[in-house]
TIVEX-482871 format. One record per residue (C-alpha): residue number from 1; residue in one letter; x, y, z. Coordinates in nm, 4 decimals, padded with zeros to 6 digits. Example, Ala and Ser with C-alpha at 12.3 -4.5 7.8 and 13.67 -1.06 7.14 Angstrom:
<atoms>
+------+------+----------+----------+----------+
: sedo : sefi :        u :        v :        w :
+------+------+----------+----------+----------+
:    1 :    a :  01.2300 : -00.4500 :  00.7800 :
:    2 :    s :  01.3670 : -00.1060 :  00.7140 :
+------+------+----------+----------+----------+
</atoms>
This chain:
<atoms>
+------+------+----------+----------+----------+
: sedo : sefi :        u :        v :        w :
+------+------+----------+----------+----------+
:    1 :    x :  03.8939 :  13.9230 :  00.3706 :
:    2 :    x :  03.7549 :  13.5978 :  00.2328 :
:    3 :    x :  03.5984 :  13.3113 :  00.4262 :
:    4 :    x :  03.9222 :  13.1119 :  00.4536 :
:    5 :    x :  04.1113 :  13.4105 :  00.5930 :
:    6 :    x :  03.8326 :  13.4791 :  00.8412 :
:    7 :    x :  03.8306 :  13.1189 :  00.9597 :
:    8 :    x :  04.2106 :  13.1234 :  00.9860 :
:    9 :    x :  04.2065 :  13.4412 :  01.1937 :
:   10 :    x :  03.9356 :  13.2973 :  01.4194 :
:   11 :    x :  04.1344 :  12.9765 :  01.4688 :
:   12 :    x :  04.4439 :  13.1797 :  01.5534 :
:   13 :    x :  04.2526 :  13.3850 :  01.8134 :
:   14 :    x :  04.1005 :  13.0718 :  01.9697 :
:   15 :    x :  04.4419 :  12.9037 :  01.9769 :
:   16 :    x :  04.5920 :  13.2068 :  02.1527 :
:   17 :    x :  04.3119 :  13.2070 :  02.4092 :
:   18 :    x :  04.3593 :  12.8354 :  02.4684 :
:   19 :    x :  04.7338 :  12.8827 :  02.5222 :
:   20 :    x :  04.6679 :  13.1646 :  02.7689 :
:   21 :    x :  04.4111 :  12.9526 :  02.9559 :
:   22 :    x :  04.6557 :  12.6621 :  02.9800 :
:   23 :    x :  04.9317 :  12.8960 :  03.1000 :
:   24 :    x :  04.7046 :  13.0376 :  03.3715 :
:   25 :    x :  04.6000 :  12.6866 :  03.4774 :
:   26 :    x :  04.9642 :  12.5769 :  03.5003 :
:   27 :    x :  05.0491 :  12.8887 :  03.7009 :
:   28 :    x :  04.7590 :  12.8247 :  03.9390 :
:   29 :    x :  04.8699 :  12.4644 :  03.9876 :
:   30 :    x :  05.2280 :  12.5726 :  04.0521 :
:   31 :    x :  05.1160 :  12.8311 :  04.3083 :
:   32 :    x :  04.8925 :  12.5770 :  04.4766 :
:   33 :    x :  05.1727 :  12.3245 :  04.5145 :
:   34 :    x :  05.4296 :  12.5810 :  04.6296 :
:   35 :    x :  05.2173 :  12.8029 :  04.8524 :
:   36 :    x :  04.9659 :  12.5570 :  04.9928 :
:   37 :    x :  05.1425 :  12.2224 :  05.0043 :
:   38 :    x :  05.5052 :  12.3242 :  05.0603 :
:   39 :    x :  05.5093 :  12.6657 :  05.2265 :
:   40 :    x :  05.1586 :  12.6498 :  05.3796 :
:   41 :    x :  05.1380 :  13.0257 :  05.3277 :
:   42 :    x :  04.8583 :  13.2110 :  05.5021 :
:   43 :    x :  04.7960 :  13.4342 :  05.1963 :
:   44 :    x :  04.7996 :  13.1492 :  04.9455 :
:   45 :    x :  04.4390 :  13.1993 :  04.8330 :
:   46 :    x :  04.4739 :  13.5780 :  04.7684 :
:   47 :    x :  04.7903 :  13.5162 :  04.5663 :
:   48 :    x :  04.6148 :  13.2509 :  04.3595 :
:   49 :    x :  04.3224 :  13.4856 :  04.2944 :
:   50 :    x :  04.5543 :  13.7675 :  04.1871 :
:   51 :    x :  04.7652 :  13.5476 :  03.9582 :
:   52 :    x :  04.5307 :  13.5486 :  03.6505 :
:   53 :    x :  04.4940 :  13.9265 :  03.6684 :
:   54 :    x :  04.8724 :  13.9568 :  03.6961 :
:   55 :    x :  04.9151 :  13.7473 :  03.3811 :
:   56 :    x :  04.6645 :  13.9721 :  03.2040 :
:   57 :    x :  04.8516 :  14.2853 :  03.3139 :
:   58 :    x :  05.1792 :  14.1477 :  03.1830 :
:   59 :    x :  05.0288 :  14.0552 :  02.8468 :
:   60 :    x :  04.8036 :  14.3568 :  02.7943 :
:   61 :    x :  04.9863 :  14.6392 :  02.9745 :
:   62 :    x :  05.3509 :  14.5761 :  03.0601 :
:   63 :    x :  05.4603 :  14.4050 :  02.7384 :
:   64 :    x :  05.3030 :  14.6693 :  02.5071 :
:   65 :    x :  05.4637 :  14.9442 :  02.7170 :
:   66 :    x :  05.8054 :  14.7840 :  02.6911 :
:   67 :    x :  05.7620 :  14.7292 :  02.3176 :
:   68 :    x :  05.6584 :  15.0932 :  02.2690 :
:   69 :    x :  05.9554 :  15.2097 :  02.4763 :
:   70 :    x :  06.1794 :  15.0010 :  02.2535 :
:   71 :    x :  06.0262 :  15.1528 :  01.9381 :
:   72 :    x :  06.0680 :  15.5078 :  02.0729 :
:   73 :    x :  06.4471 :  15.4776 :  02.0294 :
:   74 :    x :  06.4190 :  15.3818 :  01.6615 :
:   75 :    x :  06.3302 :  15.5555 :  01.3350 :
:   76 :    x :  06.0456 :  15.3144 :  01.2671 :
:   77 :    x :  05.7908 :  15.4587 :  01.0223 :
:   78 :    x :  05.5749 :  15.3518 :  00.7302 :
:   79 :    x :  05.8775 :  15.3750 :  00.5004 :
:   80 :    x :  06.0937 :  15.1858 :  00.7482 :
:   81 :    x :  05.8402 :  14.9303 :  00.8679 :
:   82 :    x :  06.0059 :  14.6163 :  01.0028 :
:   83 :    x :  06.0751 :  14.4507 :  01.3339 :
:   84 :    x :  06.3353 :  14.6734 :  01.4995 :
:   85 :    x :  06.4620 :  14.4094 :  01.7394 :
:   86 :    x :  06.6275 :  14.5344 :  02.0560 :
:   87 :    x :  06.6424 :  14.9153 :  02.0225 :
:   88 :    x :  06.6859 :  14.8750 :  01.6471 :
:   89 :    x :  07.0567 :  14.7997 :  01.6915 :
:   90 :    x :  07.0648 :  14.4988 :  01.4622 :
:   91 :    x :  06.8475 :  14.6652 :  01.1973 :
:   92 :    x :  07.0394 :  14.9952 :  01.1831 :
:   93 :    x :  06.7301 :  15.1764 :  01.3180 :
:   94 :    x :  06.8666 :  15.3064 :  01.6489 :
:   95 :    x :  06.8436 :  15.6870 :  01.6804 :
:   96 :    x :  06.9005 :  15.7302 :  02.0542 :
:   97 :    x :  06.7012 :  16.0116 :  02.2129 :
:   98 :    x :  06.6477 :  16.1967 :  01.8835 :
:   99 :    x :  06.2741 :  16.1231 :  01.8887 :
:  100 :    x :  06.2424 :  16.2680 :  02.2378 :
:  101 :    x :  06.4327 :  16.5788 :  02.1326 :
:  102 :    x :  06.2137 :  16.6207 :  01.8237 :
:  103 :    x :  05.8997 :  16.6006 :  02.0365 :
:  104 :    x :  05.9995 :  16.9333 :  02.1948 :
:  105 :    x :  06.1739 :  17.0970 :  01.8992 :
:  106 :    x :  05.9858 :  16.9889 :  01.5846 :
:  107 :    x :  05.6157 :  17.0250 :  01.5005 :
:  108 :    x :  05.4112 :  16.7400 :  01.6460 :
:  109 :    x :  05.1368 :  16.8135 :  01.3924 :
:  110 :    x :  05.1780 :  16.9716 :  01.0508 :
:  111 :    x :  05.2479 :  17.3153 :  01.2019 :
:  112 :    x :  05.1656 :  17.3137 :  01.5745 :
:  113 :    x :  05.4527 :  17.2520 :  01.8152 :
:  114 :    x :  05.4439 :  17.0455 :  02.1322 :
:  115 :    x :  05.4140 :  17.3441 :  02.3639 :
:  116 :    x :  05.1231 :  17.4935 :  02.1679 :
:  117 :    x :  04.9347 :  17.1635 :  02.1832 :
:  118 :    x :  05.0363 :  17.1252 :  02.5485 :
:  119 :    x :  04.8854 :  17.4641 :  02.6310 :
:  120 :    x :  04.5644 :  17.3709 :  02.4498 :
:  121 :    x :  04.5503 :  17.0418 :  02.6428 :
:  122 :    x :  04.6041 :  17.2120 :  02.9795 :
:  123 :    x :  04.3336 :  17.4679 :  02.9033 :
:  124 :    x :  04.1005 :  17.1900 :  02.7854 :
:  125 :    x :  04.1656 :  16.9880 :  03.1035 :
:  126 :    x :  04.1314 :  17.2780 :  03.3481 :
:  127 :    x :  03.8055 :  17.4043 :  03.1972 :
:  128 :    x :  03.6455 :  17.0608 :  03.1838 :
:  129 :    x :  03.7483 :  16.9418 :  03.5292 :
:  130 :    x :  03.6435 :  17.2728 :  03.6853 :
:  131 :    x :  03.2964 :  17.2560 :  03.5345 :
:  132 :    x :  03.2722 :  16.8834 :  03.6091 :
:  133 :    x :  03.3434 :  16.9379 :  03.9779 :
:  134 :    x :  03.1305 :  17.2493 :  04.0195 :
:  135 :    x :  02.8383 :  17.1126 :  03.8185 :
:  136 :    x :  02.8595 :  16.7664 :  03.9749 :
:  137 :    x :  02.8799 :  16.9094 :  04.3270 :
:  138 :    x :  02.5874 :  17.1423 :  04.2665 :
:  139 :    x :  02.3663 :  16.8644 :  04.1314 :
:  140 :    x :  02.4748 :  16.6288 :  04.4100 :
:  141 :    x :  02.3776 :  16.8854 :  04.6750 :
:  142 :    x :  02.0384 :  16.9336 :  04.5098 :
:  143 :    x :  01.9671 :  16.5616 :  04.4808 :
:  144 :    x :  02.0847 :  16.4983 :  04.8371 :
:  145 :    x :  01.7831 :  16.6878 :  04.9671 :
:  146 :    x :  01.4394 :  16.5423 :  05.0166 :
:  147 :    x :  01.2289 :  16.5853 :  04.7030 :
:  148 :    x :  00.9695 :  16.4022 :  04.5010 :
:  149 :    x :  01.0792 :  16.2116 :  04.1950 :
:  150 :    x :  01.4443 :  16.2020 :  04.3037 :
:  151 :    x :  01.5014 :  15.8715 :  04.1241 :
:  152 :    x :  01.3664 :  16.0105 :  03.7970 :
:  153 :    x :  01.5932 :  16.3156 :  03.8182 :
:  154 :    x :  01.8944 :  16.0968 :  03.8871 :
:  155 :    x :  01.8177 :  15.8724 :  03.5913 :
:  156 :    x :  01.7755 :  16.1691 :  03.3556 :
:  157 :    x :  02.0980 :  16.3337 :  03.4707 :
:  158 :    x :  02.2996 :  16.0105 :  03.4430 :
:  159 :    x :  02.1645 :  15.9441 :  03.0922 :
:  160 :    x :  02.4408 :  16.1365 :  02.9052 :
:  161 :    x :  02.7067 :  15.9356 :  03.0864 :
:  162 :    x :  02.5231 :  15.6058 :  03.0301 :
:  163 :    x :  02.4823 :  15.6669 :  02.6557 :
:  164 :    x :  02.7663 :  15.5180 :  02.4451 :
:  165 :    x :  03.0035 :  15.8082 :  02.4003 :
:  166 :    x :  03.0679 :  15.7650 :  02.0304 :
:  167 :    x :  02.6918 :  15.7630 :  01.9635 :
:  168 :    x :  02.6385 :  16.0804 :  02.1657 :
:  169 :    x :  02.9304 :  16.2514 :  01.9891 :
:  170 :    x :  02.8011 :  16.1580 :  01.6445 :
:  171 :    x :  02.4670 :  16.3157 :  01.7334 :
:  172 :    x :  02.6345 :  16.6271 :  01.8748 :
:  173 :    x :  02.8508 :  16.6716 :  01.5642 :
:  174 :    x :  02.5380 :  16.6568 :  01.3487 :
:  175 :    x :  02.3499 :  16.9034 :  01.5665 :
:  176 :    x :  02.6461 :  17.1459 :  01.5643 :
:  177 :    x :  02.6364 :  17.1782 :  01.1858 :
:  178 :    x :  02.6309 :  17.5504 :  01.1103 :
:  179 :    x :  02.3459 :  17.5308 :  00.8588 :
:  180 :    x :  02.1382 :  17.2222 :  00.9352 :
:  181 :    x :  02.2187 :  17.1578 :  01.3023 :
:  182 :    x :  01.9589 :  17.1959 :  01.5750 :
:  183 :    x :  02.1785 :  17.4235 :  01.7880 :
:  184 :    x :  02.2028 :  17.7019 :  01.5297 :
:  185 :    x :  01.8382 :  17.6593 :  01.4356 :
:  186 :    x :  01.7384 :  17.7156 :  01.7983 :
:  187 :    x :  01.9652 :  18.0208 :  01.8143 :
:  188 :    x :  01.8094 :  18.1531 :  01.4938 :
:  189 :    x :  01.4665 :  18.1102 :  01.6536 :
:  190 :    x :  01.5584 :  18.3703 :  01.9170 :
:  191 :    x :  01.7257 :  18.6006 :  01.6659 :
:  192 :    x :  02.0884 :  18.5001 :  01.7253 :
:  193 :    x :  02.3148 :  18.4000 :  01.4382 :
:  194 :    x :  02.4872 :  18.0766 :  01.5269 :
:  195 :    x :  02.8631 :  18.0467 :  01.4849 :
:  196 :    x :  03.0517 :  17.7947 :  01.2755 :
:  197 :    x :  03.0957 :  17.5344 :  01.5478 :
:  198 :    x :  03.2974 :  17.2978 :  01.3310 :
:  199 :    x :  03.5032 :  17.5436 :  01.1245 :
:  200 :    x :  03.5832 :  17.8396 :  01.3515 :
:  201 :    x :  03.8852 :  17.7692 :  01.5800 :
:  202 :    x :  03.7417 :  17.9417 :  01.8886 :
:  203 :    x :  03.3902 :  17.8028 :  01.8611 :
:  204 :    x :  03.5170 :  17.4547 :  01.7773 :
:  205 :    x :  03.7198 :  17.4488 :  02.0977 :
:  206 :    x :  03.4196 :  17.5914 :  02.2846 :
:  207 :    x :  03.1990 :  17.3154 :  02.1402 :
:  208 :    x :  03.4476 :  17.0492 :  02.2514 :
:  209 :    x :  03.4403 :  17.1795 :  02.6084 :
:  210 :    x :  03.0619 :  17.2161 :  02.6067 :
:  211 :    x :  03.0050 :  16.8586 :  02.4882 :
:  212 :    x :  03.2591 :  16.7086 :  02.7276 :
:  213 :    x :  03.1128 :  16.8994 :  03.0232 :
:  214 :    x :  02.7702 :  16.7608 :  02.9307 :
:  215 :    x :  02.9188 :  16.4100 :  02.9208 :
:  216 :    x :  03.1306 :  16.4364 :  03.2369 :
:  217 :    x :  02.9098 :  16.6069 :  03.4960 :
:  218 :    x :  02.6917 :  16.2967 :  03.5623 :
:  219 :    x :  02.9933 :  16.0859 :  03.6660 :
:  220 :    x :  03.1161 :  16.3501 :  03.9086 :
:  221 :    x :  02.7633 :  16.3916 :  04.0443 :
:  222 :    x :  02.7309 :  16.0176 :  04.1164 :
:  223 :    x :  03.0670 :  16.0082 :  04.2965 :
:  224 :    x :  02.9984 :  16.3174 :  04.5069 :
:  225 :    x :  02.6423 :  16.2127 :  04.5844 :
:  226 :    x :  02.7769 :  15.8893 :  04.7298 :
:  227 :    x :  03.0215 :  16.0930 :  04.9371 :
:  228 :    x :  02.7453 :  16.3202 :  05.0666 :
:  229 :    x :  02.5316 :  16.0237 :  05.1680 :
:  230 :    x :  02.8198 :  15.8849 :  05.3748 :
:  231 :    x :  02.8407 :  16.1986 :  05.5927 :
:  232 :    x :  02.6509 :  16.1452 :  05.9216 :
:  233 :    x :  02.3545 :  16.3796 :  05.9623 :
:  234 :    x :  02.4397 :  16.4175 :  06.3330 :
:  235 :    x :  02.7248 :  16.6485 :  06.2412 :
:  236 :    x :  02.4921 :  16.8924 :  06.0663 :
:  237 :    x :  02.2447 :  16.8802 :  06.3572 :
:  238 :    x :  02.5225 :  16.9555 :  06.6054 :
:  239 :    x :  02.6462 :  17.2431 :  06.3877 :
:  240 :    x :  02.2931 :  17.3834 :  06.3638 :
:  241 :    x :  02.2568 :  17.3694 :  06.7425 :
:  242 :    x :  02.5858 :  17.5578 :  06.7760 :
:  243 :    x :  02.4479 :  17.8300 :  06.5491 :
:  244 :    x :  02.6496 :  17.7507 :  06.2356 :
:  245 :    x :  02.5091 :  17.8787 :  05.9071 :
:  246 :    x :  02.4619 :  17.6643 :  05.5994 :
:  247 :    x :  02.7741 :  17.8163 :  05.4454 :
:  248 :    x :  02.9798 :  17.7386 :  05.7556 :
:  249 :    x :  02.8495 :  17.3817 :  05.7683 :
:  250 :    x :  02.9395 :  17.3363 :  05.4028 :
:  251 :    x :  03.2876 :  17.4765 :  05.4532 :
:  252 :    x :  03.3787 :  17.3004 :  05.7779 :
:  253 :    x :  03.1829 :  16.9735 :  05.7491 :
:  254 :    x :  03.0893 :  16.8932 :  05.3893 :
:  255 :    x :  03.4107 :  16.9856 :  05.2106 :
:  256 :    x :  03.6549 :  16.8236 :  05.4591 :
:  257 :    x :  03.4560 :  16.4990 :  05.4686 :
:  258 :    x :  03.4180 :  16.4996 :  05.0895 :
:  259 :    x :  03.7943 :  16.5342 :  05.0403 :
:  260 :    x :  03.8682 :  16.1577 :  05.0473 :
:  261 :    x :  03.6096 :  16.1165 :  04.7699 :
:  262 :    x :  03.6721 :  16.4406 :  04.5824 :
:  263 :    x :  04.0507 :  16.4096 :  04.5569 :
:  264 :    x :  04.0658 :  16.0746 :  04.3718 :
:  265 :    x :  03.7663 :  16.1861 :  04.1634 :
:  266 :    x :  03.9597 :  16.4958 :  04.0544 :
:  267 :    x :  04.2683 :  16.2873 :  03.9777 :
:  268 :    x :  04.0603 :  16.0497 :  03.7663 :
:  269 :    x :  03.8886 :  16.3463 :  03.6003 :
:  270 :    x :  04.2195 :  16.5097 :  03.5108 :
:  271 :    x :  04.3717 :  16.1881 :  03.3737 :
:  272 :    x :  04.0583 :  16.0946 :  03.1777 :
:  273 :    x :  04.0110 :  16.4454 :  03.0401 :
:  274 :    x :  04.3799 :  16.4877 :  02.9569 :
:  275 :    x :  04.3697 :  16.1548 :  02.7723 :
:  276 :    x :  04.0240 :  16.2031 :  02.6232 :
:  277 :    x :  04.0426 :  16.1112 :  02.2583 :
:  278 :    x :  03.6830 :  16.0690 :  02.1435 :
:  279 :    x :  03.5514 :  16.4210 :  02.2061 :
:  280 :    x :  03.8383 :  16.6242 :  02.0504 :
:  281 :    x :  03.8710 :  16.3863 :  01.7569 :
:  282 :    x :  03.5010 :  16.3618 :  01.6675 :
:  283 :    x :  03.4022 :  16.7246 :  01.7291 :
:  284 :    x :  03.7167 :  16.8516 :  01.5554 :
:  285 :    x :  03.5845 :  16.7206 :  01.2248 :
:  286 :    x :  03.7975 :  16.9517 :  01.0104 :
:  287 :    x :  04.1247 :  16.8677 :  01.1922 :
:  288 :    x :  04.1839 :  17.2195 :  01.3213 :
:  289 :    x :  04.5222 :  17.2186 :  01.4915 :
:  290 :    x :  04.3965 :  17.4809 :  01.7368 :
:  291 :    x :  04.1534 :  17.2189 :  01.8706 :
:  292 :    x :  04.3927 :  16.9256 :  01.8874 :
:  293 :    x :  04.5154 :  16.7939 :  02.2223 :
:  294 :    x :  04.8248 :  16.5917 :  02.3008 :
:  295 :    x :  04.6369 :  16.2643 :  02.2603 :
:  296 :    x :  04.4814 :  16.3489 :  01.9243 :
:  297 :    x :  04.8212 :  16.4786 :  01.8152 :
:  298 :    x :  04.9688 :  16.1443 :  01.9186 :
:  299 :    x :  04.7065 :  15.9612 :  01.7126 :
:  300 :    x :  04.7799 :  16.1734 :  01.4068 :
:  301 :    x :  05.1559 :  16.1249 :  01.4473 :
:  302 :    x :  05.1150 :  15.7470 :  01.4643 :
:  303 :    x :  04.8270 :  15.6676 :  01.2288 :
:  304 :    x :  04.8026 :  15.9630 :  00.9904 :
:  305 :    x :  05.1657 :  16.0678 :  00.9557 :
:  306 :    x :  05.2932 :  15.7106 :  01.0285 :
:  307 :    x :  05.5852 :  15.8238 :  01.2454 :
:  308 :    x :  05.5887 :  15.5245 :  01.4801 :
:  309 :    x :  05.9198 :  15.5850 :  01.6571 :
:  310 :    x :  05.8349 :  15.9521 :  01.7094 :
:  311 :    x :  05.4866 :  15.8567 :  01.8330 :
:  312 :    x :  05.6364 :  15.6137 :  02.0849 :
:  313 :    x :  05.8528 :  15.8896 :  02.2332 :
:  314 :    x :  05.5551 :  16.1275 :  02.2231 :
:  315 :    x :  05.3435 :  15.8746 :  02.4179 :
:  316 :    x :  05.6035 :  15.8384 :  02.6926 :
:  317 :    x :  05.6311 :  16.2161 :  02.7277 :
:  318 :    x :  05.2548 :  16.2310 :  02.7851 :
:  319 :    x :  05.2821 :  15.9448 :  03.0350 :
:  320 :    x :  05.5593 :  16.1283 :  03.2238 :
:  321 :    x :  05.3518 :  16.4474 :  03.2422 :
:  322 :    x :  05.0532 :  16.2642 :  03.3897 :
:  323 :    x :  05.2697 :  16.0649 :  03.6312 :
:  324 :    x :  05.4337 :  16.3823 :  03.7648 :
:  325 :    x :  05.0944 :  16.5482 :  03.8039 :
:  326 :    x :  04.9488 :  16.2542 :  03.9990 :
:  327 :    x :  05.2519 :  16.2342 :  04.2307 :
:  328 :    x :  05.2469 :  16.6104 :  04.2929 :
:  329 :    x :  04.8707 :  16.6281 :  04.3480 :
:  330 :    x :  04.8620 :  16.3271 :  04.5815 :
:  331 :    x :  05.1472 :  16.4644 :  04.7917 :
:  332 :    x :  05.0051 :  16.8165 :  04.8122 :
:  333 :    x :  04.6438 :  16.7169 :  04.8717 :
:  334 :    x :  04.7042 :  16.4250 :  05.1062 :
:  335 :    x :  04.4758 :  16.2061 :  04.8971 :
:  336 :    x :  04.5880 :  15.8897 :  05.0735 :
:  337 :    x :  04.5079 :  16.0185 :  05.4210 :
:  338 :    x :  04.1852 :  15.9419 :  05.5999 :
:  339 :    x :  03.9174 :  16.2025 :  05.6556 :
:  340 :    x :  03.9828 :  16.2162 :  06.0297 :
:  341 :    x :  04.3594 :  16.2582 :  06.0046 :
+------+------+----------+----------+----------+
</atoms>
């Protein structure tokens, strides 16, 4: 890209931002006149504060979703790359639900089918979230006690989460090299032959889980530590007077009062882990299909195999799976209920 093209692109971006700013200003003025001057609405100020965010959601979330839904009913690909219009009807690109059918019947990668990749994704999610919750809860319980240097320990534990993820993953991929990586060199120092972390299907998947657990435990620890600090100490003192053991106090006081914090944290953990792209993509350097998840498979379908219509249907299938999980988990766990209900 030459200088003129760069300047042109910059001018186009600035023009777009200026148009958006003017549109938001006009919307704010319209709301002010209608809600404040005419209707004298009591919630006029909250509506005016929400309006810019609503405009951003429409432009950055809702419109791309609708466009992707439109593309999912077409045969748009690198060979058939043009504006499909509405459902591709005017461009002879409409294929109906064929893309959705092919998601479940044809390979989503070169050989792996949807259900194989789905199983790998479920296993990946369950293992990571389980270790995130158990490890985060254990560290939170330890740091909730009185000890010297608590702030230093917290800072050191949060460091993996605070480090830019792509930087941490690049370092991990280097250290997992079978010949020159630090991990295998340390194993060789104690007489253990290190596996091929990046080439062996089992150990590559194991390495993905190991790295993601290392990255995810600090977040869960911070959330649960905040929940523990919100529990009144009087409850534990009363339980101790009544003769309750530490295990009983944990079961009947800590866990129930942590539920309002733990439930949304688990939902976020499942959604983030299920949709985690960086870790599987970077650690799976050799593109082993046994280590791919639904999201990395979606990336390969769209940007390596250039099957844009198929990838649009694939994306909405993933969205439906996550939506059903969240609805089911919220209803079964009572995540929206208070701790005292």
